[in-house]
N, CA, C and O atoms as CSV, one atom per row, in Angstrom:
chain,resi,resn,atom,element,x,y,z
A,1,MET,N,N,-3.345,0.567,-17.608
A,1,MET,CA,C,-2.211,1.447,-17.668
A,1,MET,C,C,-0.939,0.623,-17.539
A,1,MET,O,O,-0.847,-0.226,-16.652
A,2,ALA,N,N,0.019,0.846,-18.383
A,2,ALA,CA,C,1.271,0.094,-18.387
A,2,ALA,C,C,2.157,0.529,-17.224
A,2,ALA,O,O,2.174,1.693,-16.824
A,3,THR,N,N,2.896,-0.454,-16.695
A,3,THR,CA,C,3.855,-0.172,-15.639
A,3,THR,C,C,5.089,0.477,-16.260
A,3,THR,O,O,5.584,-0.009,-17.277
A,4,PRO,N,N,5.596,1.557,-15.679
A,4,PRO,CA,C,6.788,2.195,-16.252
A,4,PRO,C,C,7.990,1.261,-16.190
A,4,PRO,O,O,8.164,0.517,-15.225
A,5,GLU,N,N,8.809,1.308,-17.223
A,5,GLU,CA,C,10.020,0.483,-17.288
A,5,GLU,C,C,11.022,0.979,-16.241
A,5,GLU,O,O,11.272,2.180,-16.144
A,6,PRO,N,N,11.604,0.049,-15.449
A,6,PRO,CA,C,12.584,0.473,-14.456
A,6,PRO,C,C,13.834,1.039,-15.113
A,6,PRO,O,O,14.168,0.689,-16.245
A,7,ASP,N,N,14.510,1.902,-14.404
A,7,ASP,CA,C,15.782,2.450,-14.865
A,7,ASP,C,C,16.822,1.340,-14.780
A,7,ASP,O,O,17.038,0.776,-13.708
A,8,ILE,N,N,17.469,1.020,-15.903
A,8,ILE,CA,C,18.427,-0.082,-15.955
A,8,ILE,C,C,19.559,0.104,-14.950
A,8,ILE,O,O,20.028,-0.875,-14.368
A,9,SER,N,N,20.002,1.331,-14.736
A,9,SER,CA,C,21.092,1.561,-13.783
A,9,SER,C,C,20.685,1.185,-12.363
A,9,SER,O,O,21.541,0.864,-11.539
A,10,ASP,N,N,19.398,1.220,-12.073
A,10,ASP,CA,C,18.925,0.853,-10.743
A,10,ASP,C,C,18.958,-0.654,-10.511
A,10,ASP,O,O,18.997,-1.099,-9.364
A,11,VAL,N,N,18.942,-1.441,-11.578
A,11,VAL,CA,C,18.900,-2.889,-11.435
A,11,VAL,C,C,20.132,-3.397,-10.698
A,11,VAL,O,O,20.013,-4.216,-9.787
A,12,THR,N,N,21.293,-2.927,-11.076
A,12,THR,CA,C,22.522,-3.403,-10.440
A,12,THR,C,C,22.587,-3.012,-8.965
A,12,THR,O,O,23.156,-3.741,-8.152
A,13,LYS,N,N,22.019,-1.889,-8.628
A,13,LYS,CA,C,22.034,-1.426,-7.239
A,13,LYS,C,C,20.963,-2.111,-6.394
A,13,LYS,O,O,21.112,-2.233,-5.178
A,14,ALA,N,N,19.894,-2.553,-7.031
A,14,ALA,CA,C,18.727,-3.047,-6.305
A,14,ALA,C,C,18.881,-4.470,-5.777
A,14,ALA,O,O,18.262,-4.825,-4.774
A,15,LEU,N,N,19.691,-5.280,-6.435
A,15,LEU,CA,C,19.760,-6.696,-6.077
A,15,LEU,C,C,20.899,-6.997,-5.120
A,15,LEU,O,O,21.973,-6.400,-5.191
A,16,THR,N,N,20.638,-7.943,-4.221
A,16,THR,CA,C,21.708,-8.438,-3.351
A,16,THR,C,C,22.621,-9.341,-4.169
A,16,THR,O,O,22.292,-9.713,-5.295
A,17,ALA,N,N,23.745,-9.685,-3.608
A,17,ALA,CA,C,24.674,-10.585,-4.299
A,17,ALA,C,C,24.018,-11.932,-4.582
A,17,ALA,O,O,24.193,-12.486,-5.667
A,18,ARG,N,N,23.273,-12.462,-3.630
A,18,ARG,CA,C,22.620,-13.762,-3.821
A,18,ARG,C,C,21.527,-13.674,-4.870
A,18,ARG,O,O,21.388,-14.574,-5.697
A,19,GLN,N,N,20.749,-12.599,-4.846
A,19,GLN,CA,C,19.710,-12.423,-5.862
A,19,GLN,C,C,20.340,-12.337,-7.252
A,19,GLN,O,O,19.823,-12.917,-8.207
A,20,THR,N,N,21.444,-11.622,-7.362
A,20,THR,CA,C,22.148,-11.516,-8.639
A,20,THR,C,C,22.611,-12.885,-9.105
A,20,THR,O,O,22.489,-13.218,-10.284
A,21,GLU,N,N,23.137,-13.671,-8.193
A,21,GLU,CA,C,23.595,-15.017,-8.531
A,21,GLU,C,C,22.444,-15.887,-9.023
A,21,GLU,O,O,22.600,-16.620,-9.999
A,22,VAL,N,N,21.306,-15.817,-8.367
A,22,VAL,CA,C,20.135,-16.600,-8.767
A,22,VAL,C,C,19.625,-16.141,-10.131
A,22,VAL,O,O,19.257,-16.970,-10.963
A,23,VAL,N,N,19.601,-14.844,-10.366
A,23,VAL,CA,C,19.161,-14.313,-11.661
A,23,VAL,C,C,20.117,-14.751,-12.767
A,23,VAL,O,O,19.671,-15.114,-13.856
A,24,ARG,N,N,21.401,-14.724,-12.512
A,24,ARG,CA,C,22.392,-15.173,-13.511
A,24,ARG,C,C,22.146,-16.626,-13.901
A,24,ARG,O,O,22.193,-16.971,-15.081
A,25,LEU,N,N,21.886,-17.470,-12.919
A,25,LEU,CA,C,21.630,-18.884,-13.208
A,25,LEU,C,C,20.308,-19.060,-13.967
A,25,LEU,O,O,20.200,-19.919,-14.841
A,26,ALA,N,N,19.326,-18.260,-13.634
A,26,ALA,CA,C,18.064,-18.298,-14.383
A,26,ALA,C,C,18.303,-17.892,-15.830
A,26,ALA,O,O,17.715,-18.467,-16.746
A,27,ALA,N,N,19.162,-16.906,-16.038
A,27,ALA,CA,C,19.474,-16.446,-17.389
A,27,ALA,C,C,20.193,-17.528,-18.189
A,27,ALA,O,O,20.101,-17.553,-19.416
A,28,LEU,N,N,20.899,-18.409,-17.513
A,28,LEU,CA,C,21.568,-19.524,-18.177
A,28,LEU,C,C,20.605,-20.673,-18.476
A,28,LEU,O,O,20.982,-21.656,-19.113
A,29,GLY,N,N,19.358,-20.542,-18.011
A,29,GLY,CA,C,18.344,-21.544,-18.297
A,29,GLY,C,C,18.147,-22.582,-17.221
A,29,GLY,O,O,17.404,-23.542,-17.422
A,30,LEU,N,N,18.797,-22.413,-16.073
A,30,LEU,CA,C,18.614,-23.371,-14.995
A,30,LEU,C,C,17.235,-23.195,-14.364
A,30,LEU,O,O,16.746,-22.075,-14.219
A,31,THR,N,N,16.627,-24.297,-13.997
A,31,THR,CA,C,15.359,-24.244,-13.282
A,31,THR,C,C,15.628,-23.882,-11.828
A,31,THR,O,O,16.777,-23.875,-11.385
A,32,ALA,N,N,14.577,-23.583,-11.095
A,32,ALA,CA,C,14.733,-23.271,-9.674
A,32,ALA,C,C,15.324,-24.469,-8.929
A,32,ALA,O,O,16.144,-24.301,-8.027
A,33,LYS,N,N,14.909,-25.662,-9.307
A,33,LYS,CA,C,15.421,-26.872,-8.654
A,33,LYS,C,C,16.909,-27.050,-8.945
A,33,LYS,O,O,17.679,-27.382,-8.044
A,34,GLU,N,N,17.316,-26.834,-10.185
A,34,GLU,CA,C,18.725,-26.939,-10.553
A,34,GLU,C,C,19.563,-25.865,-9.855
A,34,GLU,O,O,20.671,-26.132,-9.389
A,35,THR,N,N,19.020,-24.654,-9.790
A,35,THR,CA,C,19.712,-23.564,-9.111
A,35,THR,C,C,19.875,-23.884,-7.632
A,35,THR,O,O,20.944,-23.672,-7.060
A,36,ALA,N,N,18.815,-24.394,-7.016
A,36,ALA,CA,C,18.867,-24.754,-5.596
A,36,ALA,C,C,19.941,-25.797,-5.344
A,36,ALA,O,O,20.710,-25.685,-4.390
A,37,ARG,N,N,19.995,-26.797,-6.187
A,37,ARG,CA,C,20.996,-27.853,-6.034
A,37,ARG,C,C,22.411,-27.277,-6.162
A,37,ARG,O,O,23.299,-27.606,-5.375
A,38,ARG,N,N,22.604,-26.422,-7.154
A,38,ARG,CA,C,23.931,-25.841,-7.392
A,38,ARG,C,C,24.382,-24.957,-6.227
A,38,ARG,O,O,25.557,-24.956,-5.861
A,39,LEU,N,N,23.438,-24.205,-5.648
A,39,LEU,CA,C,23.792,-23.263,-4.577
A,39,LEU,C,C,23.667,-23.852,-3.176
A,39,LEU,O,O,24.060,-23.216,-2.198
A,40,GLY,N,N,23.124,-25.059,-3.075
A,40,GLY,CA,C,22.970,-25.689,-1.767
A,40,GLY,C,C,21.886,-25.052,-0.916
A,40,GLY,O,O,22.000,-24.990,0.308
A,41,ILE,N,N,20.826,-24.577,-1.579
A,41,ILE,CA,C,19.677,-23.986,-0.882
A,41,ILE,C,C,18.408,-24.673,-1.377
A,41,ILE,O,O,18.464,-25.478,-2.307
A,42,SER,N,N,17.282,-24.368,-0.775
A,42,SER,CA,C,16.037,-25.003,-1.194
A,42,SER,C,C,15.440,-24.315,-2.426
A,42,SER,O,O,15.734,-23.154,-2.711
A,43,LYS,N,N,14.599,-25.053,-3.143
A,43,LYS,CA,C,13.895,-24.491,-4.293
A,43,LYS,C,C,13.020,-23.317,-3.839
A,43,LYS,O,O,12.900,-22.315,-4.544
A,44,THR,N,N,12.421,-23.448,-2.676
A,44,THR,CA,C,11.587,-22.372,-2.142
A,44,THR,C,C,12.408,-21.101,-1.949
A,44,THR,O,O,11.932,-20.004,-2.244
A,45,THR,N,N,13.630,-21.240,-1.458
A,45,THR,CA,C,14.498,-20.079,-1.266
A,45,THR,C,C,14.846,-19.440,-2.603
A,45,THR,O,O,14.864,-18.215,-2.720
A,46,VAL,N,N,15.125,-20.264,-3.615
A,46,VAL,CA,C,15.396,-19.737,-4.958
A,46,VAL,C,C,14.187,-18.944,-5.446
A,46,VAL,O,O,14.329,-17.826,-5.940
A,47,ASP,N,N,13.002,-19.526,-5.305
A,47,ASP,CA,C,11.775,-18.837,-5.735
A,47,ASP,C,C,11.598,-17.512,-4.994
A,47,ASP,O,O,11.183,-16.517,-5.589
A,48,GLU,N,N,11.911,-17.498,-3.697
A,48,GLU,CA,C,11.804,-16.269,-2.911
A,48,GLU,C,C,12.802,-15.216,-3.386
A,48,GLU,O,O,12.469,-14.033,-3.463
A,49,HIS,N,N,14.019,-15.639,-3.703
A,49,HIS,CA,C,15.017,-14.701,-4.225
A,49,HIS,C,C,14.542,-14.094,-5.547
A,49,HIS,O,O,14.673,-12.889,-5.760
A,50,LEU,N,N,13.996,-14.924,-6.429
A,50,LEU,CA,C,13.523,-14.424,-7.720
A,50,LEU,C,C,12.331,-13.483,-7.547
A,50,LEU,O,O,12.242,-12.457,-8.222
A,51,THR,N,N,11.426,-13.830,-6.651
A,51,THR,CA,C,10.260,-12.971,-6.399
A,51,THR,C,C,10.690,-11.618,-5.845
A,51,THR,O,O,10.198,-10.579,-6.282
A,52,GLU,N,N,11.606,-11.633,-4.883
A,52,GLU,CA,C,12.086,-10.376,-4.293
A,52,GLU,C,C,12.875,-9.562,-5.319
A,52,GLU,O,O,12.756,-8.338,-5.365
A,53,ALA,N,N,13.675,-10.235,-6.137
A,53,ALA,CA,C,14.425,-9.535,-7.180
A,53,ALA,C,C,13.459,-8.876,-8.160
A,53,ALA,O,O,13.665,-7.728,-8.552
A,54,ARG,N,N,12.417,-9.585,-8.556
A,54,ARG,CA,C,11.404,-9.008,-9.455
A,54,ARG,C,C,10.777,-7.776,-8.822
A,54,ARG,O,O,10.615,-6.750,-9.483
A,55,ARG,N,N,10.426,-7.873,-7.552
A,55,ARG,CA,C,9.799,-6.745,-6.854
A,55,ARG,C,C,10.743,-5.555,-6.813
A,55,ARG,O,O,10.325,-4.425,-7.069
A,56,ARG,N,N,11.998,-5.790,-6.498
A,56,ARG,CA,C,12.970,-4.703,-6.348
A,56,ARG,C,C,13.218,-3.934,-7.645
A,56,ARG,O,O,13.448,-2.725,-7.619
A,57,VAL,N,N,13.172,-4.638,-8.778
A,57,VAL,CA,C,13.460,-3.960,-10.048
A,57,VAL,C,C,12.209,-3.634,-10.850
A,57,VAL,O,O,12.300,-3.019,-11.912
A,58,GLY,N,N,11.041,-4.037,-10.358
A,58,GLY,CA,C,9.792,-3.732,-11.043
A,58,GLY,C,C,9.515,-4.622,-12.239
A,58,GLY,O,O,8.796,-4.225,-13.156
A,59,ALA,N,N,10.082,-5.830,-12.241
A,59,ALA,CA,C,9.846,-6.770,-13.335
A,59,ALA,C,C,8.523,-7.494,-13.108
A,59,ALA,O,O,8.184,-7.839,-11.976
A,60,THR,N,N,7.790,-7.719,-14.171
A,60,THR,CA,C,6.489,-8.371,-14.052
A,60,THR,C,C,6.565,-9.888,-14.141
A,60,THR,O,O,5.679,-10.580,-13.641
A,61,THR,N,N,7.604,-10.409,-14.766
A,61,THR,CA,C,7.790,-11.857,-14.906
A,61,THR,C,C,9.265,-12.197,-14.720
A,61,THR,O,O,10.121,-11.313,-14.688
A,62,LYS,N,N,9.545,-13.488,-14.600
A,62,LYS,CA,C,10.934,-13.930,-14.505
A,62,LYS,C,C,11.681,-13.586,-15.792
A,62,LYS,O,O,12.841,-13.177,-15.745
A,63,SER,N,N,11.031,-13.747,-16.926
A,63,SER,CA,C,11.667,-13.399,-18.207
A,63,SER,C,C,12.005,-11.917,-18.267
A,63,SER,O,O,13.066,-11.531,-18.759
A,64,HIS,N,N,11.099,-11.095,-17.766
A,64,HIS,CA,C,11.332,-9.649,-17.723
A,64,HIS,C,C,12.535,-9.352,-16.822
A,64,HIS,O,O,13.384,-8.530,-17.167
A,65,LEU,N,N,12.602,-10.016,-15.681
A,65,LEU,CA,C,13.721,-9.852,-14.755
A,65,LEU,C,C,15.042,-10.208,-15.428
A,65,LEU,O,O,16.015,-9.459,-15.334
A,66,VAL,N,N,15.072,-11.342,-16.100
A,66,VAL,CA,C,16.294,-11.776,-16.787
A,66,VAL,C,C,16.673,-10.777,-17.871
A,66,VAL,O,O,17.847,-10.441,-18.026
A,67,GLY,N,N,15.690,-10.306,-18.615
A,67,GLY,CA,C,15.958,-9.314,-19.662
A,67,GLY,C,C,16.553,-8.038,-19.100
A,67,GLY,O,O,17.493,-7.484,-19.671
A,68,LEU,N,N,16.017,-7.569,-17.995
A,68,LEU,CA,C,16.558,-6.363,-17.352
A,68,LEU,C,C,17.983,-6.604,-16.861
A,68,LEU,O,O,18.843,-5.730,-16.972
A,69,ALA,N,N,18.224,-7.792,-16.321
A,69,ALA,CA,C,19.564,-8.126,-15.834
A,69,ALA,C,C,20.567,-8.170,-16.996
A,69,ALA,O,O,21.694,-7.692,-16.869
A,70,VAL,N,N,20.156,-8.735,-18.103
A,70,VAL,CA,C,21.019,-8.773,-19.291
A,70,VAL,C,C,21.301,-7.361,-19.773
A,70,VAL,O,O,22.446,-7.009,-20.053
A,71,ALA,N,N,20.244,-6.549,-19.869
A,71,ALA,CA,C,20.403,-5.162,-20.336
A,71,ALA,C,C,21.308,-4.363,-19.403
A,71,ALA,O,O,22.055,-3.493,-19.850
A,72,ALA,N,N,21.241,-4.660,-18.114
A,72,ALA,CA,C,22.072,-3.946,-17.138
A,72,ALA,C,C,23.499,-4.471,-17.110
A,72,ALA,O,O,24.374,-3.861,-16.496
A,73,GLY,N,N,23.738,-5.589,-17.766
A,73,GLY,CA,C,25.079,-6.153,-17.839
A,73,GLY,C,C,25.487,-7.005,-16.657
A,73,GLY,O,O,26.655,-7.377,-16.546
A,74,ILE,N,N,24.553,-7.326,-15.767
A,74,ILE,CA,C,24.946,-8.096,-14.585
A,74,ILE,C,C,24.980,-9.596,-14.830
A,74,ILE,O,O,25.563,-10.340,-14.041
A,75,VAL,N,N,24.371,-10.042,-15.897
A,75,VAL,CA,C,24.336,-11.471,-16.160
A,75,VAL,C,C,25.702,-11.987,-16.566
A,75,VAL,O,O,26.048,-13.122,-16.238
A,76,PHE,N,N,26.476,-11.199,-17.261
A,76,PHE,CA,C,27.741,-11.684,-17.792
A,76,PHE,C,C,28.953,-11.058,-17.115
A,76,PHE,O,O,30.043,-11.052,-17.687
A,77,GLN,N,N,28.783,-10.538,-15.918
A,77,GLN,CA,C,29.909,-9.948,-15.185
A,77,GLN,C,C,30.743,-11.041,-14.570
A,77,GLN,O,O,31.741,-10.757,-13.908
C-alpha cells in the first residue's frame, strides 16, 4: 500500500528553522559533510536533522524530502 502524499502546506509548518536550513543546503547539492562544515555542526547532526525532517513531513527518501521542500517553496525563500 502506498504512503499518502503529505500536504505541501504542512511542510513549511513542520520543519524547524535549522531543519529548513539543512534541507535547503541538501537541495543545492551539498553533502552532509559539506553542510556540517558550512554550519559548524557535525555530519551526524546533519544526518539527524534530515532524518527528523523526513519523518515530520512523511518523506520516504532525502530526494523526496527535497522535492517536497521545493514544491512548498521553502528551498528558495
